[in-house]
C-alpha positions in Angstrom: -30.7 -25.7 -107.4 -32.2 -28.5 -109.4 -33.1 -27.4 -113.0 -36.4 -29.2 -112.9 -37.5 -27.3 -109.8 -36.7 -24.0 -111.5 -38.9 -25.0 -114.5 -41.7 -26.0 -112.1 -41.5 -22.6 -110.5 -41.5 -20.7 -113.8 -44.5 -22.6 -115.0 -46.4 -21.8 -111.9 -45.5 -18.1 -112.2 -46.9 -17.9 -115.7 -50.1 -20.0 -115.0 -52.2 -16.9 -114.5 -51.6 -15.4 -117.9 -53.5 -16.2 -121.1 -51.9 -19.3 -122.4 -52.2 -21.8 -125.2 -52.3 -25.5 -124.3 -54.8 -28.3 -124.0 -57.3 -26.6 -121.6 -59.9 -23.9 -121.8 -60.7 -21.7 -118.7 -62.7 -18.5 -118.2 -63.0 -16.1 -115.3 -65.3 -17.5 -112.6 -67.5 -14.4 -112.4 -67.6 -10.9 -114.0 -69.7 -8.0 -112.6 -70.5 -5.0 -114.8 -72.8 -2.0 -114.8 -75.7 -1.3 -117.1 -74.6 0.5 -120.4 -71.0 -0.7 -120.0 -69.2 -3.0 -122.5 -68.3 -6.5 -121.5 -65.1 -8.3 -122.6 -64.7 -12.0 -121.6 -61.1 -12.9 -122.1 -60.2 -16.6 -121.5 -57.4 -17.4 -119.1 -56.3 -20.3 -121.3 -57.4 -21.7 -124.6 -56.5 -24.8 -126.7 -53.7 -24.5 -129.2 -54.9 -23.8 -132.8 -56.2 -25.2 -135.2 -59.9 -24.6 -134.4 -62.6 -26.5 -136.1 -65.4 -24.6 -134.3 -65.6 -21.6 -132.0 -69.0 -21.0 -130.3 -70.2 -18.6 -127.6 -73.5 -19.2 -125.9 -75.7 -17.3 -123.4 -77.9 -19.4 -121.1 -77.7 -22.2 -123.7 -78.6 -20.1 -126.7 -76.0 -19.3 -129.4 -74.5 -15.8 -129.5 -72.1 -16.5 -132.4 -70.2 -19.4 -134.0 -67.6 -19.8 -136.7 -68.3 -21.3 -140.1 -66.1 -22.0 -143.1 -67.1 -18.6 -144.5 -66.6 -16.5 -141.3 -68.4 -15.6 -138.1 -72.1 -16.1 -137.8 -73.7 -13.7 -135.2 -77.2 -14.4 -134.1 -79.9 -11.8 -133.5 -80.3 -9.8 -131.3 -76.5 -9.7 -130.9 -75.8 -8.7 -134.5 -74.8 -5.1 -133.8 -73.6 -5.6 -130.2 -71.1 -8.5 -130.4 -67.6 -9.2 -131.8 -65.1 -12.0 -131.5 -61.3 -11.8 -131.2 -60.2 -14.8 -133.2 -56.7 -14.8 -131.7 -57.7 -14.8 -128.0 -61.3 -16.0 -128.5 -62.4 -13.0 -126.3 -66.1 -12.0 -126.6 -67.1 -8.4 -126.6 -70.7 -7.4 -125.8 -71.6 -3.7 -125.9 -74.2 -1.6 -124.2 -75.1 -4.1 -121.4 -78.6 -4.4 -119.9 -79.7 -6.3 -116.8 -81.1 -9.0 -119.1 -77.5 -9.8 -120.2 -76.9 -11.3 -116.7 -76.5 -15.1 -116.9 -74.2 -18.0 -117.9 -71.8 -17.5 -120.8 -70.1 -20.6 -122.3 -67.3 -20.9 -124.8 -66.9 -24.1 -126.8 -63.9 -24.8 -128.9 -63.5 -27.9 -131.1 -60.0 -28.9 -132.2 -58.6 -32.0 -134.0 -57.6 -33.3 -130.6 -61.0 -32.8 -128.9 -63.7 -30.5 -127.7 -63.2 -27.9 -124.8 -65.8 -25.9 -122.9 -65.4 -23.1 -120.4 -68.2 -21.2 -118.5 -68.4 -17.9 -116.7 -71.2 -16.1 -114.8 -71.9 -12.4 -115.7 -73.9 -10.2 -113.4 -75.0 -6.8 -114.7 -76.1 -4.3 -112.1 -77.8 -0.9 -112.5 -76.5 1.8 -110.2 -79.3 3.3 -108.1 -79.8 6.9 -107.3 -79.8 5.9 -103.6 -76.2 4.8 -104.1 -74.9 8.4 -104.6 -73.5 8.6 -101.0 -71.9 10.4 -99.4 -69.2 7.7 -98.8 -66.5 7.7 -96.2 -63.7 5.2 -95.5 -62.6 4.4 -92.0 -59.2 3.0 -91.4 -58.1 1.7 -88.0 -55.5 -0.3 -86.2 -55.1 -1.2 -82.5 -53.9 2.3 -81.6 -55.6 4.7 -84.0 -58.5 5.4 -86.3 -58.8 7.9 -89.2 -61.7 8.7 -91.6 -61.5 10.0 -95.2 -63.4 13.1 -96.4 -66.9 12.5 -97.7 -67.3 11.7 -101.3 -70.4 11.7 -103.4 -71.1 9.8 -106.6 -72.9 11.5 -109.5 -75.6 9.0 -110.6 -77.5 9.9 -113.8 -81.0 8.6 -114.0 -84.3 9.1 -115.9 -86.0 10.5 -117.5 -89.1 9.0 -115.9 -92.6 9.8 -114.5 -93.1 12.3 -117.3 -96.4 14.2 -116.8 -98.2 17.1 -118.5 -100.5 19.6 -116.9 -102.7 22.2 -118.6 -103.5 25.7 -117.3 -106.4 26.3 -117.2 -107.6 22.7 -117.0 -110.9 22.3 -118.9 -112.3 19.2 -120.7 -113.3 21.5 -123.6 -112.0 24.9 -124.6 -113.6 27.6 -126.6 -112.1 29.1 -129.7 -109.7 31.9 -128.8 -108.7 30.5 -125.4 -105.2 30.7 -124.1 -103.6 27.5 -122.8 -100.3 26.7 -121.3 -99.1 23.0 -121.1 -96.3 22.3 -118.6 -94.1 19.1 -118.7 -92.2 17.7 -115.7 -90.0 14.6 -115.3 -87.7 13.0 -112.8 -84.2 13.2 -114.3 -80.6 13.8 -113.5 -79.3 15.9 -115.2 -82.5 17.8 -116.0 -84.3 16.5 -119.0 -84.7 18.2 -122.4 -88.3 18.4 -123.6 -90.1 18.4 -127.0 -93.8 18.4 -127.8 -96.0 16.4 -130.1 -99.7 16.3 -131.0 -101.4 13.2 -132.3 -97.9 11.6 -132.5 -96.5 14.3 -134.8 -93.6 16.5 -133.5 -94.5 20.2 -133.1 -90.9 21.5 -133.2 -91.3 23.4 -129.9 -88.7 22.8 -127.2 -88.8 23.4 -123.5 -90.9 22.4 -120.6 -93.7 24.8 -121.4 -95.9 24.9 -124.5 -97.9 28.1 -124.8 -100.9 28.3 -127.2 -102.7 31.6 -127.5 -105.9 32.2 -129.3 -106.3 28.5 -129.9 -108.5 27.2 -132.7 -110.5 24.0 -133.2 -107.9 22.8 -135.7 -105.5 22.6 -132.8 -107.6 20.0 -131.0 -105.8 16.7 -130.3 -103.8 14.5 -127.9 -100.7 16.4 -126.8 -97.6 14.6 -125.4 -94.3 15.6 -124.0 -91.1 13.7 -124.8 -88.3 14.0 -122.2 -84.7 13.1 -123.0 -81.7 12.7 -120.7 -78.5 13.5 -122.5 -76.4 11.3 -120.1 -78.5 8.1 -119.8 -79.6 8.6 -123.4 -83.1 7.5 -122.3 -86.4 8.9 -123.7 -89.7 8.8 -121.9 -93.1 10.0 -123.2 -95.9 11.4 -121.1 -99.5 10.1 -121.1 -101.4 12.1 -123.7 -103.5 15.1 -122.5 -106.6 15.7 -124.7 -107.2 19.3 -125.8 -110.6 19.8 -127.4 -111.4 23.2 -128.9 -115.0 23.8 -130.0 -116.2 26.4 -132.3 -120.0 26.2 -132.5 -121.2 26.0 -136.1 -124.8 26.6 -137.3 -126.4 24.3 -139.9 -129.0 21.6 -140.2 -127.9 19.3 -137.5 -127.4 19.1 -133.7 -124.2 17.5 -132.6 -122.7 17.0 -129.1 -119.2 15.7 -128.2 -119.2 11.9 -128.1 -117.7 11.5 -124.5 -116.4 13.8 -121.8 -114.2 12.7 -118.8 -113.9 15.1 -115.9 -112.8 15.1 -112.2 -115.1 15.2 -109.2 -115.7 18.7 -107.9 -115.0 20.4 -111.2 -117.5 22.3 -113.4 -118.8 20.6 -116.6 -119.5 22.6 -119.7 -121.2 20.7 -122.6 -120.9 22.8 -125.7 -122.6 21.6 -128.8 -120.4 21.2 -131.8 -123.2 22.2 -134.1 -126.8 23.5 -133.6 -129.6 24.2 -136.1 -129.6 27.7 -137.6 -133.4 27.8 -137.8 -135.4 29.5 -135.1 -136.4 27.2 -132.3 -139.4 27.0 -130.1 -137.5 25.4 -127.2 -134.4 23.6 -126.0 -134.3 20.9 -123.3 -131.6 19.1 -121.5 -132.1 15.6 -120.0 -130.0 13.5 -117.6 -130.5 9.8 -118.1 -133.9 10.5 -119.7 -135.1 12.9 -117.0 -135.8 16.5 -118.0 -134.0 19.0 -115.7 -133.7 22.2 -117.9 -136.1 23.8 -120.3 -135.4 27.0 -122.4 -138.3 28.8 -124.0 -138.3 32.2 -125.7 -139.4 33.8 -122.5 -137.7 31.9 -119.7 -135.3 29.1 -118.5 -136.8 26.6 -116.1 -134.4 24.5 -114.0 -135.6 21.5 -112.0 -134.4 20.6 -108.5 -131.8 19.4 -107.5 -130.1 21.3 -110.4 -131.5 24.7 -109.4 -128.3 26.1 -108.0 -125.9 24.0 -110.2 -127.1 24.3 -113.8 -127.0 27.2 -116.3 -127.5 27.6 -120.0 -125.9 29.7 -122.7 -128.9 30.7 -124.9 -126.6 31.5 -127.9 -124.7 28.2 -128.0 -127.1 26.0 -125.9 -124.0 25.1 -123.8 -124.9 23.5 -120.5 -122.8 24.3 -117.4 -123.1 22.0 -114.4 -121.1 22.9 -111.3 -119.5 21.0 -108.5 -119.7 17.5 -110.1 -120.1 14.3 -108.1 -119.7 10.7 -109.2 -123.5 10.5 -109.4 -123.4 13.0 -112.2 -121.9 10.4 -114.5 -124.3 9.3 -117.2 -126.0 10.3 -120.5 -126.9 13.9 -121.3 -129.4 14.6 -124.1 -130.0 18.0 -125.8 -133.4 18.3 -127.5 -134.1 21.2 -129.9 -137.7 21.8 -130.9 -138.0 23.8 -134.2 -141.1 24.7 -136.2 -140.7 21.8 -138.6 -138.8 19.2 -136.5 -137.4 18.0 -133.2 -133.6 17.2 -133.2 -131.7 15.4 -130.4 -128.1 14.6 -129.6 -126.5 12.6 -126.8 -123.2 12.7 -125.0 -121.7 10.5 -122.3 -120.1 12.0 -119.2 -117.9 10.1 -116.8 -117.0 11.8 -113.5 -113.7 10.4 -112.1 -112.4 10.4 -108.6 -108.6 11.2 -109.0 -106.2 8.5 -108.0 -104.5 9.0 -104.7 -103.1 7.3 -101.5 -101.2 4.7 -103.6 -99.3 2.2 -101.4 -97.7 -1.2 -101.8 -98.6 -3.9 -99.4 -96.2 -6.9 -99.5 -97.0 -10.3 -98.3 -93.5 -10.4 -96.8 -90.3 -8.3 -97.1 -87.7 -10.8 -96.0 -87.0 -13.4 -98.6 -84.5 -16.1 -99.4 -83.1 -16.2 -103.0 -84.4 -19.0 -105.2 -86.7 -20.3 -102.4 -89.2 -17.6 -101.6 -92.3 -16.2 -103.3 -93.6 -12.7 -102.6 -96.9 -11.0 -103.5 -97.2 -7.2 -103.8 -100.6 -5.6 -103.8 -101.2 -2.1 -104.9 -103.8 -0.2 -102.9 -105.2 3.1 -104.1 -108.2 5.4 -104.0 -109.9 6.6 -107.2 -112.3 5.4 -109.8 -111.6 3.1 -112.7 -107.9 2.8 -111.9 -105.2 1.3 -114.2 -102.2 -0.2 -112.6 -98.5 -0.3 -113.8 -95.7 -1.8 -111.8 -92.1 -0.4 -111.9 -88.9 -2.1 -110.8 -86.1 0.3 -110.7 -88.0 2.6 -113.0 -88.6 -0.1 -115.6 -92.0 -1.4 -116.2 -92.6 -5.0 -114.9 -94.1 -7.5 -117.4 -95.3 -11.0 -116.8 -93.0 -14.0 -117.5 -92.4 -17.5 -116.1 -91.6 -16.1 -112.6 -93.7 -13.0 -112.6 -97.5 -12.9 -112.5 -99.8 -9.9 -112.8 -103.4 -10.5 -111.5 -106.5 -8.6 -110.3 -106.3 -6.1 -113.2 -102.6 -5.8 -112.6 -103.1 -4.6 -109.1 -101.3 -7.7 -107.7 -97.7 -8.7 -108.5 -96.4 -12.1 -107.6 -92.8 -13.2 -108.0 -91.7 -16.8 -107.5 -88.2 -18.0 -106.7 -87.0 -14.5 -106.1 -83.4 -13.5 -107.0 -81.3 -10.6 -105.7 -82.2 -8.7 -108.9 -85.8 -8.6 -107.7 -85.0 -6.5 -104.6 -86.4 -3.3 -106.2 -87.1 -0.6 -105.4 -90.7 -1.1 -106.6 -93.3 1.5 -107.3 -96.9 1.2 -108.4 -98.4 3.9 -110.7 -102.2 4.2 -110.7 -104.0 6.3 -113.3 -107.4 7.0 -114.8 -108.5 9.4 -117.5 -108.0 12.5 -115.4 -105.1 11.7 -113.0 -102.1 9.7 -112.2 -100.4 8.9 -108.8 -97.4 6.9 -107.9 -96.6 5.0 -104.6 -93.5 5.6 -102.5 -90.6 3.3 -103.3 -90.5 -0.1 -101.6 -87.5 -2.5 -101.5 -87.4 -6.2 -100.6 -84.8 -7.7 -98.4 -83.6 -10.7 -100.4 -81.2 -12.9 -98.5 -78.6 -14.8 -100.6 -75.3 -16.6 -100.2 -72.8 -17.2 -98.8 -71.0 -17.8 -102.1 -67.6 -17.1 -103.6 -65.9 -17.6 -100.3 -62.2 -16.8 -100.5 -59.3 -16.6 -98.1 -56.3 -14.3 -98.4 -53.1 -14.5 -96.3 -51.1 -11.5 -95.1 -48.2 -11.7 -95.8 -48.7 -13.8 -98.9 -46.7 -17.0 -99.0 -46.8 -20.8 -98.7 -43.6 -21.1 -96.7 -43.1 -19.2 -93.4 -40.4 -19.2 -90.7 -41.3 -20.3 -87.2 -42.2 -17.3 -85.2 -43.9 -15.4 -88.1 -47.2 -13.5 -87.6 -49.9 -14.4 -90.2 -53.4 -13.0 -90.7 -55.9 -14.9 -92.8 -58.9 -12.9 -94.0 -62.1 -14.5 -95.3 -64.6 -12.8 -97.6 -68.0 -14.0 -99.0 -70.9 -12.6 -101.0 -73.8 -12.8 -98.6 -76.8 -10.9 -97.4 -76.9 -10.5 -94.5 -73.2 -10.6 -93.8 -72.0 -14.1 -93.3 -70.6 -15.6 -90.0 -67.2 -17.2 -90.3 -65.4 -20.1 -88.6 -62.1 -21.6 -89.4 -60.7 -25.1 -89.9 -57.3 -26.6 -90.6 -56.9 -29.9 -92.4 -60.7 -30.3 -92.0 -60.6 -30.0 -88.2 -62.6 -27.0 -86.8 -60.7 -24.3 -84.9 -62.2 -22.4 -82.0 -61.7 -19.0 -83.7 -64.7 -17.3 -85.3 -64.9 -14.1 -87.3 -63.6 -13.1 -90.8 -60.0 -12.8 -89.6 -57.8 -15.5 -88.2 -54.7 -14.1 -86.5 -51.8 -16.4 -85.8 -48.9 -14.8 -84.0 -45.5 -16.6 -83.4 -46.7 -19.4 -85.6 -45.0 -22.8 -85.2 -44.4 -25.7 -87.6 -47.1 -27.7 -85.8 -49.6 -25.2 -87.2 -48.8 -26.0 -90.8 -51.7 -27.3 -92.9 -54.5 -26.5 -95.2 -56.7 -23.7 -93.8 -60.3 -23.2 -94.8 -63.0 -20.7 -93.9 -66.6 -21.8 -93.5 -69.2 -19.0 -94.1 -72.7 -19.3 -92.7 -75.7 -17.2 -93.5 -78.2 -17.1 -90.6 -81.1 -16.2 -92.8 -80.6 -18.6 -95.8 -79.2 -21.2 -93.4 -76.6 -22.0 -96.1 -73.0 -22.9 -95.6 -70.1 -22.5 -98.1 -66.5 -23.4 -97.7 -63.5 -21.6 -99.3 -60.8 -23.3 -101.3 -58.0 -24.4 -98.9 -55.0 -22.1 -98.5 -51.8 -24.0 -97.7 -49.7 -22.6 -94.8 -46.2 -24.3 -94.4 -44.1 -23.3 -91.4 -40.4 -24.3 -91.3 -39.1 -25.4 -87.9 -36.3 -23.3 -86.5 -32.7 -24.6 -85.7 -30.9 -27.2 -87.8 -33.9 -28.1 -89.7 -34.6 -24.6 -91.2 -33.3 -23.6 -94.6 -30.1 -21.7 -94.5 -29.8 -18.1 -95.8 -27.7 -19.4 -98.6 -30.4 -21.9 -99.6 -33.0 -19.1 -99.7 -30.7 -16.8 -101.7 -30.0 -19.7 -104.1 -33.8 -20.2 -104.7 -34.4 -16.5 -105.4 -31.3 -16.2 -107.7 -32.2 -19.4 -109.5 -35.7 -18.1 -110.2 -34.4 -14.8 -111.6 -31.9 -16.7 -113.8 -34.7 -19.0 -114.9 -37.0 -16.2 -116.0 -34.2 -14.8 -118.2 -33.8 -18.2 -119.9 -37.4 -19.4 -119.8 -37.6 -20.5 -123.4 -34.5 -22.7 -123.2 -35.4 -24.2 -119.8 -38.9 -25.1 -120.9 -37.4 -26.9 -123.9 -35.0 -28.7 -121.6 -37.6 -29.6 -119.2 -39.9 -31.0 -121.9 -37.0 -33.3 -123.0 -35.6 -34.2 -119.6 -38.7 -34.8 -117.5 -39.1 -38.2 -119.1 -35.7 -39.4 -117.7 -34.5 -39.9 -114.1 -32.7 -36.8 -112.8 -29.4 -37.3 -110.8 -28.2 -35.2 -107.9 -24.5 -35.6 -106.9 -23.1 -34.8 -103.5 -19.6 -35.9 -102.6 -19.0 -39.4 -103.7 -22.7 -40.4 -103.4 -25.1 -40.2 -106.3 -28.8 -40.2 -105.5 -31.8 -40.2 -107.8 -34.5 -37.5 -107.5 -37.7 -38.4 -109.4 -39.8 -35.6 -110.9 -43.5 -36.4 -111.3 -46.1 -34.2 -112.8 -49.0 -33.2 -110.6 -52.5 -32.1 -111.6 -52.8 -28.5 -112.9 -49.1 -28.0 -113.5 -48.0 -28.4 -109.9 -44.6 -30.2 -109.8 -43.1 -32.1 -106.9 -39.4 -33.0 -106.4 -38.8 -36.1 -104.2 -35.5 -36.1 -102.3 -33.9 -38.8 -100.2 -34.7 -37.6 -96.7 -31.2 -37.9 -95.4 -29.6 -35.6 -98.0 -32.2 -33.2 -99.4 -31.6 -30.3 -97.1 -35.4 -30.0 -96.6 -35.7 -32.6 -93.8 -33.1 -34.8 -92.2 -34.3 -38.1 -90.8 -32.6 -41.1 -89.2 -30.5 -43.5 -91.3 -32.3 -46.0 -93.3 -31.3 -49.4 -94.5 -30.0 -49.6 -98.1 -32.9 -49.9 -100.5 -35.4 -48.6 -98.0 -34.7 -44.9 -98.2 -37.7 -42.7 -97.5 -38.4 -39.6 -99.6 -39.8 -36.3 -98.6 -41.7 -34.1 -101.0 -41.2 -30.3 -101.4 -43.8 -28.4 -103.4 -42.2 -25.6 -105.4 -45.0 -23.1 -105.7 -43.5 -20.1 -104.0 -40.1 -18.4 -104.5 -39.8 -16.8 -101.0 -39.8 -17.9 -97.4 -41.6 -15.6 -95.0 -40.5 -14.8 -91.5 
């Protein structure tokens, strides 16, 4: 076997390893999960020395080398490191925002080199937990694996606190139990805080017996998931404990929020200690209750709804409606003076019936715009949008309008598919919509063809199956072509039984997405079929190729050195008394061709040619085996 050919094969065999030379290449695409660590290792890098090494994300610097060391830019300072030998970039604790284009630039004395790669960071969804089964079949049988479930940790989220009993204001000495809940897998751990200060109590219940006014405040529950390492804090719940004091002033709470249908108790914070002649309650300036030393007079329509505590002057109003919202005034008439105090009461309808109404649910990536409207019942609602449990905020593609009740996304990407939820709250309640996902069509892209069995040279009569794959939603439709000419076969598999030399050629797969209307073509895969009979390679020739490769691997260092020196000179092949010249030429990307006279090469035998007009056949040494 020609020594140049062995070197060509060996170089091709090693081209997939990380190598040093005069090129820089990175993986085409890397997919990772949220919270994982990313390591981008170049396939090949220029030979040292390096004047500059620079990694960028979407055009912004991550890190670069200087005379004094490595300069890492915020916010990557604590997350990123560089291997100065392989130039590999490590990025820890990935988030979805780390998805994008990463570029490595290397400057050497001989020039500047740049390689790029696309990184996609996904978050596993709780809906992906399964169960999963794998079905395997052939033309005569089918078998299915046992079911398997994934354990997907999520949360904590939708943390909420409820009080029992629920009252807007509590009297001194009351017993209150606060209960915290959260969506979390595994179950969340809970701790409590009041006015932002930790209480030290753990667990989903906080029990407060014989509560005092000093314990008034805004109570929150903090939920922690020990697997996802995420914390989430509830909306505060206000606990107001009033102990009526007697002095020289009359003071009511500043504001009270309460639900429709509940009972309102307005307890003064302080009342005069002097004897009074009367006490009166007004609603929006209209008198509806009068207390005198001898009787209590209640005006319609409050006759069956209002009552007064003559010791504390606390007003109770039952079965509240929205029309009870307004200003309540207490007037105390004493011997020497008349004192008044005012409080504001807002009666809320709790939020409910929260639904998401999309303008459309079938969208094309990078082309479509979608608007989501959150519909809900309830008074004075506040809207918050969630995409996969993370709050949605406005940016160059996302708009929040109509007091955040409408969400518009332009030029949607597959990461916008959701699921989405809308949380609606007011001062007394919170409700969340069911989840809704968008169907975002994308692709086809990353179309690739694989051959089974793998090889570039096959014997006539072999059976070959080509399989095409593509990233596409919905699944792509496939058709096949050879040497650019369409074949009649469709589907992701092309089966060729008893293949003949006339079927040799470059096969490609064309993927088509019927929703995006986009086409994408794979890189060609070369199929070479050797004709049978006198023109096929002998068993000895095949054996010689294999043995030559094995010997070549053992002596790779010496052969590469020889090839480097010898490839510049014509190479001679002797057979019998005839000496012919085989010219070795370097092809792009380290592919090497050996040209043989067609009447003596053993690859193809043609008719005799006049002297000086010999034709040459070219054999591409890219594969060490012949299939079939």
